[in-house]
C-alpha positions as a Markdown table, in Angstrom:
| # | Residue | x | y | z |
|---|---|---|---|---|
| 1 | Unk | -13.0 | 13.0 | -3.5 |
| 2 | Unk | -11.6 | 16.6 | -4.3 |
| 3 | Unk | -12.9 | 18.4 | -7.0 |
| 4 | Unk | -11.0 | 20.9 | -9.0 |
| 5 | Unk | -12.5 | 23.5 | -11.5 |
| 6 | Unk | -10.0 | 23.9 | -14.3 |
| 7 | Unk | -11.2 | 26.9 | -16.8 |
| 8 | Unk | -9.2 | 27.8 | -20.1 |
| 9 | Unk | -9.8 | 28.8 | -23.5 |
| 10 | Unk | -7.2 | 27.3 | -25.1 |
| 11 | Unk | -8.0 | 23.8 | -26.3 |
| 12 | Unk | -4.5 | 22.4 | -25.4 |
| 13 | Unk | -3.8 | 23.8 | -22.1 |
| 14 | Unk | -6.8 | 22.9 | -20.7 |
| 15 | Unk | -6.1 | 19.2 | -21.8 |
| 16 | Unk | -3.1 | 19.2 | -20.1 |
| 17 | Unk | -4.7 | 20.8 | -16.9 |
| 18 | Unk | -7.4 | 18.4 | -17.1 |
| 19 | Unk | -4.8 | 15.2 | -17.5 |
| 20 | Unk | -2.3 | 16.2 | -14.8 |
| 21 | Unk | -4.9 | 16.9 | -12.1 |
| 22 | Unk | -6.4 | 13.7 | -12.6 |
| 23 | Unk | -3.2 | 11.6 | -12.9 |
| 24 | Unk | -2.5 | 13.5 | -9.4 |
| 25 | Unk | -5.5 | 12.0 | -8.1 |
| 26 | Unk | -8.7 | 14.9 | -8.4 |
| 27 | Unk | -11.7 | 14.5 | -9.7 |
| 28 | Unk | -11.5 | 17.3 | -12.5 |
| 29 | Unk | -14.2 | 20.0 | -14.4 |
| 30 | Unk | -13.2 | 21.8 | -17.9 |
| 31 | Unk | -14.7 | 24.7 | -18.8 |
| 32 | Unk | -13.7 | 27.0 | -22.0 |
| 33 | Unk | -15.1 | 30.1 | -21.3 |
| 34 | Unk | -15.9 | 32.3 | -18.1 |
| 35 | Unk | -19.6 | 31.2 | -18.2 |
| 36 | Unk | -19.4 | 28.2 | -18.3 |
| 37 | Unk | -17.2 | 28.0 | -15.4 |
| 38 | Unk | -19.1 | 30.3 | -13.4 |
| 39 | Unk | -22.1 | 28.0 | -14.1 |
| 40 | Unk | -20.1 | 25.0 | -13.2 |
| 41 | Unk | -18.6 | 26.5 | -10.0 |
| 42 | Unk | -22.3 | 26.9 | -8.8 |
| 43 | Unk | -23.9 | 23.3 | -9.7 |
| 44 | Unk | -20.5 | 21.1 | -8.7 |
| 45 | Unk | -18.9 | 23.6 | -5.9 |
| 46 | Unk | -15.4 | 22.2 | -6.3 |
| 47 | Unk | -12.7 | 22.8 | -4.1 |
| 48 | Unk | -10.6 | 24.6 | -6.1 |
| 49 | Unk | -10.5 | 26.9 | -9.5 |
| 50 | Unk | -7.9 | 26.8 | -11.9 |
| 51 | Unk | -8.7 | 30.5 | -14.2 |
| 52 | Unk | -7.2 | 31.7 | -17.0 |
| 53 | Unk | -7.5 | 35.6 | -17.3 |
| 54 | Unk | -8.7 | 35.8 | -20.7 |
| 55 | Unk | -11.5 | 34.1 | -21.4 |
| 56 | Unk | -14.3 | 34.7 | -23.9 |
| 57 | Unk | -18.0 | 35.4 | -22.6 |
| 58 | Unk | -16.5 | 36.3 | -19.0 |
| 59 | Unk | -13.4 | 37.0 | -18.2 |
| 60 | Unk | -11.3 | 35.8 | -15.3 |
| 61 | Unk | -11.0 | 38.7 | -13.9 |
| 62 | Unk | -15.0 | 39.4 | -14.0 |
| 63 | Unk | -15.3 | 36.0 | -12.6 |
| 64 | Unk | -13.2 | 36.3 | -9.8 |
| 65 | Unk | -14.9 | 39.7 | -8.7 |
| 66 | Unk | -18.4 | 37.8 | -9.1 |
| 67 | Unk | -17.7 | 34.8 | -7.0 |
| 68 | Unk | -15.8 | 37.2 | -4.3 |
| 69 | Unk | -18.9 | 39.6 | -4.4 |
| 70 | Unk | -21.0 | 36.8 | -4.1 |
| 71 | Unk | -18.6 | 35.8 | -0.9 |
| 72 | Unk | -17.8 | 32.4 | -2.6 |
| 73 | Unk | -14.2 | 31.4 | -1.1 |
| 74 | Unk | -12.9 | 28.7 | -2.9 |
| 75 | Unk | -9.5 | 28.9 | -3.3 |
| 76 | Unk | -8.8 | 30.3 | -7.3 |
| 77 | Unk | -5.4 | 29.8 | -9.0 |
| 78 | Unk | -4.8 | 32.3 | -11.6 |
| 79 | Unk | -2.9 | 31.5 | -15.0 |
| 80 | Unk | -1.2 | 34.5 | -16.6 |
| 81 | Unk | 1.0 | 35.5 | -19.3 |
| 82 | Unk | 4.7 | 36.0 | -17.9 |
| 83 | Unk | 4.5 | 39.4 | -19.2 |
| 84 | Unk | 1.1 | 40.5 | -17.1 |
| 85 | Unk | 2.4 | 41.7 | -13.7 |
| 86 | Unk | -0.3 | 44.5 | -13.8 |
| 87 | Unk | -3.2 | 42.0 | -14.4 |
| 88 | Unk | -1.7 | 39.5 | -11.8 |
| 89 | Unk | -1.6 | 42.4 | -8.9 |
| 90 | Unk | -5.1 | 43.4 | -10.2 |
| 91 | Unk | -6.4 | 39.2 | -10.1 |
| 92 | Unk | -4.8 | 39.3 | -6.5 |
| 93 | Unk | -6.8 | 42.2 | -5.3 |
| 94 | Unk | -9.6 | 40.8 | -6.9 |
| 95 | Unk | -9.6 | 38.1 | -4.7 |
| 96 | Unk | -7.6 | 35.3 | -6.4 |
| 97 | Unk | -5.1 | 33.1 | -3.7 |
| 98 | Unk | -2.3 | 32.7 | -5.8 |
| 99 | Unk | -1.1 | 32.7 | -9.8 |
| 100 | Unk | 1.2 | 30.6 | -11.9 |
| 101 | Unk | 2.8 | 32.5 | -15.4 |
| 102 | Unk | 2.6 | 30.7 | -18.8 |
| 103 | Unk | 4.2 | 28.9 | -19.5 |
| 104 | Unk | 4.4 | 26.9 | -16.4 |
| 105 | Unk | 6.1 | 23.7 | -14.6 |
| 106 | Unk | 3.3 | 21.0 | -14.1 |
| 107 | Unk | 5.6 | 20.4 | -11.5 |
| 108 | Unk | 5.1 | 23.7 | -9.8 |
| 109 | Unk | 1.5 | 24.1 | -11.0 |
| 110 | Unk | 0.9 | 20.5 | -9.1 |
| 111 | Unk | 2.6 | 21.8 | -5.5 |
| 112 | Unk | 0.8 | 25.2 | -5.6 |
| 113 | Unk | -2.8 | 23.3 | -6.3 |
| 114 | Unk | -1.6 | 21.1 | -3.3 |
| 115 | Unk | -0.4 | 23.8 | -1.2 |
| 116 | Unk | -3.7 | 25.9 | -1.7 |
| 117 | Unk | -6.1 | 23.2 | -1.2 |
| 118 | Unk | -3.5 | 22.3 | 2.3 |
| 119 | Unk | -4.9 | 25.7 | 3.5 |
| 120 | Unk | -8.2 | 25.8 | 2.9 |
| 121 | Unk | -9.1 | 22.3 | 3.9 |
| 122 | Unk | -7.5 | 22.2 | 7.5 |
| 123 | Unk | -7.4 | 18.5 | 9.1 |
| 124 | Unk | -10.6 | 18.6 | 11.3 |
| 125 | Unk | -8.7 | 16.4 | 13.9 |
| 126 | Unk | -5.8 | 18.2 | 13.6 |
| 127 | Unk | -5.2 | 19.3 | 17.0 |
| 128 | Unk | -5.0 | 15.7 | 19.2 |
| 129 | Unk | -2.8 | 16.4 | 22.2 |
| 130 | Unk | 0.3 | 16.1 | 21.5 |
| 131 | Unk | 2.7 | 14.3 | 23.3 |
| 132 | Unk | 5.8 | 15.2 | 25.1 |
| 133 | Unk | 7.4 | 11.7 | 25.3 |
| 134 | Unk | 6.6 | 8.1 | 23.7 |
| 135 | Unk | 7.7 | 4.9 | 24.0 |
| 136 | Unk | 7.5 | 1.8 | 22.2 |
| 137 | Unk | 9.8 | -1.4 | 21.7 |
| 138 | Unk | 13.0 | -0.2 | 22.7 |
| 139 | Unk | 13.1 | 3.6 | 21.6 |
| 140 | Unk | 12.5 | 6.4 | 24.1 |
| 141 | Unk | 11.6 | 10.0 | 22.5 |
| 142 | Unk | 11.6 | 13.1 | 24.2 |
| 143 | Unk | 10.1 | 15.8 | 21.9 |
| 144 | Unk | 10.8 | 18.5 | 23.9 |
| 145 | Unk | 14.4 | 18.4 | 23.8 |
| 146 | Unk | 14.7 | 16.7 | 20.2 |
| 147 | Unk | 16.2 | 13.6 | 21.9 |
| 148 | Unk | 16.1 | 9.7 | 20.8 |
| 149 | Unk | 17.5 | 6.5 | 22.3 |
| 150 | Unk | 16.9 | 3.6 | 21.3 |
| 151 | Unk | 18.7 | 0.5 | 23.5 |
| 152 | Unk | 19.5 | 3.3 | 25.1 |
| 153 | Unk | 21.8 | 4.6 | 22.3 |
| 154 | Unk | 21.3 | 8.5 | 21.2 |
| 155 | Unk | 19.5 | 8.2 | 17.4 |
| 156 | Unk | 20.1 | 11.3 | 15.5 |
| 157 | Unk | 16.9 | 12.9 | 13.9 |
| 158 | Unk | 16.0 | 15.9 | 12.0 |
| 159 | Unk | 13.3 | 18.2 | 12.7 |
| 160 | Unk | 11.2 | 17.0 | 10.8 |
| 161 | Unk | 11.2 | 13.2 | 11.5 |
| 162 | Unk | 10.3 | 14.1 | 15.2 |
| 163 | Unk | 7.3 | 16.0 | 13.9 |
| 164 | Unk | 6.0 | 13.3 | 11.8 |
| 165 | Unk | 6.8 | 11.0 | 14.2 |
| 166 | Unk | 4.9 | 13.0 | 17.2 |
| 167 | Unk | 2.1 | 13.7 | 14.6 |
| 168 | Unk | 1.9 | 10.5 | 14.0 |
| 169 | Unk | 1.6 | 9.2 | 17.6 |
| 170 | Unk | -1.0 | 12.2 | 18.6 |
| 171 | Unk | -2.9 | 10.2 | 16.3 |
| 172 | Unk | -2.3 | 6.5 | 17.2 |
| 173 | Unk | -4.3 | 3.5 | 15.9 |
| 174 | Unk | -5.9 | 5.8 | 13.4 |
| 175 | Unk | -4.7 | 6.1 | 9.4 |
| 176 | Unk | -3.3 | 9.3 | 8.8 |
| 177 | Unk | -3.2 | 10.9 | 5.2 |
| 178 | Unk | -0.1 | 11.9 | 3.5 |
| 179 | Unk | -2.0 | 15.1 | 2.6 |
| 180 | Unk | -2.7 | 14.9 | 6.6 |
| 181 | Unk | 1.0 | 15.2 | 7.6 |
| 182 | Unk | 1.7 | 17.8 | 4.8 |
| 183 | Unk | -1.3 | 19.8 | 5.6 |
| 184 | Unk | 0.4 | 19.5 | 9.8 |
| 185 | Unk | 3.8 | 19.2 | 9.4 |
| 186 | Unk | 4.5 | 21.3 | 6.5 |
| 187 | Unk | 2.0 | 23.2 | 6.5 |
| 188 | Unk | 2.3 | 26.4 | 4.2 |
| 189 | Unk | 6.3 | 26.6 | 4.5 |
| 190 | Unk | 7.3 | 25.5 | 1.1 |
| 191 | Unk | 6.2 | 23.3 | -1.8 |
| 192 | Unk | 6.7 | 19.6 | -0.8 |
| 193 | Unk | 4.9 | 16.3 | -2.4 |
| 194 | Unk | 3.6 | 13.2 | -0.9 |
| 195 | Unk | 7.1 | 11.4 | -1.7 |
| 196 | Unk | 8.3 | 14.3 | 0.9 |
| 197 | Unk | 6.1 | 12.3 | 3.4 |
| 198 | Unk | 7.2 | 8.5 | 2.2 |
| 199 | Unk | 10.9 | 9.6 | 2.5 |
| 200 | Unk | 10.6 | 10.9 | 6.3 |
| 201 | Unk | 8.7 | 7.6 | 7.0 |
| 202 | Unk | 11.3 | 5.2 | 5.3 |
| 203 | Unk | 14.3 | 7.6 | 7.9 |
| 204 | Unk | 12.1 | 6.9 | 10.9 |
| 205 | Unk | 11.3 | 3.5 | 10.2 |
| 206 | Unk | 15.7 | 2.5 | 9.5 |
| 207 | Unk | 16.1 | 4.4 | 12.5 |
| 208 | Unk | 13.5 | 2.9 | 14.7 |
| 209 | Unk | 12.1 | -0.1 | 13.7 |
| 210 | Unk | 13.6 | -3.4 | 14.5 |
| 211 | Unk | 13.0 | -4.1 | 11.3 |
| 212 | Unk | 12.4 | -1.4 | 8.7 |
| 213 | Unk | 10.9 | -3.8 | 5.4 |
| 214 | Unk | 8.3 | -5.4 | 7.7 |
| 215 | Unk | 7.6 | -2.1 | 10.1 |
| 216 | Unk | 5.8 | -3.2 | 13.5 |
| 217 | Unk | 4.9 | 0.7 | 14.6 |
| 218 | Unk | 5.2 | 2.8 | 11.6 |
| 219 | Unk | 2.6 | 1.0 | 9.4 |
| 220 | Unk | 1.8 | 1.4 | 6.0 |
| 221 | Unk | -2.1 | 1.4 | 5.0 |
| 222 | Unk | -1.7 | 1.0 | 1.4 |
| 223 | Unk | -3.6 | 3.4 | -0.9 |
| 224 | Unk | -4.4 | 5.7 | 2.1 |
| 225 | Unk | -1.1 | 6.8 | 4.6 |
| 226 | Unk | 0.2 | 5.6 | 7.5 |
| 227 | Unk | -0.9 | 4.3 | 10.7 |
| 228 | Unk | 0.9 | 4.2 | 14.4 |
| 229 | Unk | 0.3 | 1.2 | 16.7 |
| 230 | Unk | 2.4 | 2.3 | 20.2 |
């Protein structure tokens, strides 16, 4: 399970951070000062750090500088006050990867967490050969010309739908997680959620499956993601 270390000295904000991160499926470690945060980073090796800059016993600036000085590349998402632009610039210069200003939107915070994790945890199987053509059932797809036909009739599909189908087809028979699809298809261009993946898959099923509610080719693996069966 992906682990996030949240370091924030305001108890209410820390509790809210931890609750929302857990709700999104992460294992969460909380710390209320910089020294404890540093110790927990050494012990638990989290996948991402959410770091407030104004901390007791070791500021966020000092902690960020110390971690980067030790060669630790764990992504760091800073929390800053809206009026602290010089602090944000300094934090980024010290090696932080992104920032969210207080008061922050939970939706934006979680989107930035997901984006940083996708950037730092690329799919180890993300580079199988992508097919140029695909045939299954009564469907024919040409990925080079972005043309799709079903029963010989043209089917209108978006470029993202072509990309999702191509990504799944390249891994035919294997389970592909929603995060795999987000990383491989959307990359870092925006902050989509896993619901975005589900909506695109639903669109593909409606256009290409004989029975969209009971798909034979683009199948759901409950709690994990999807599997393409040619």
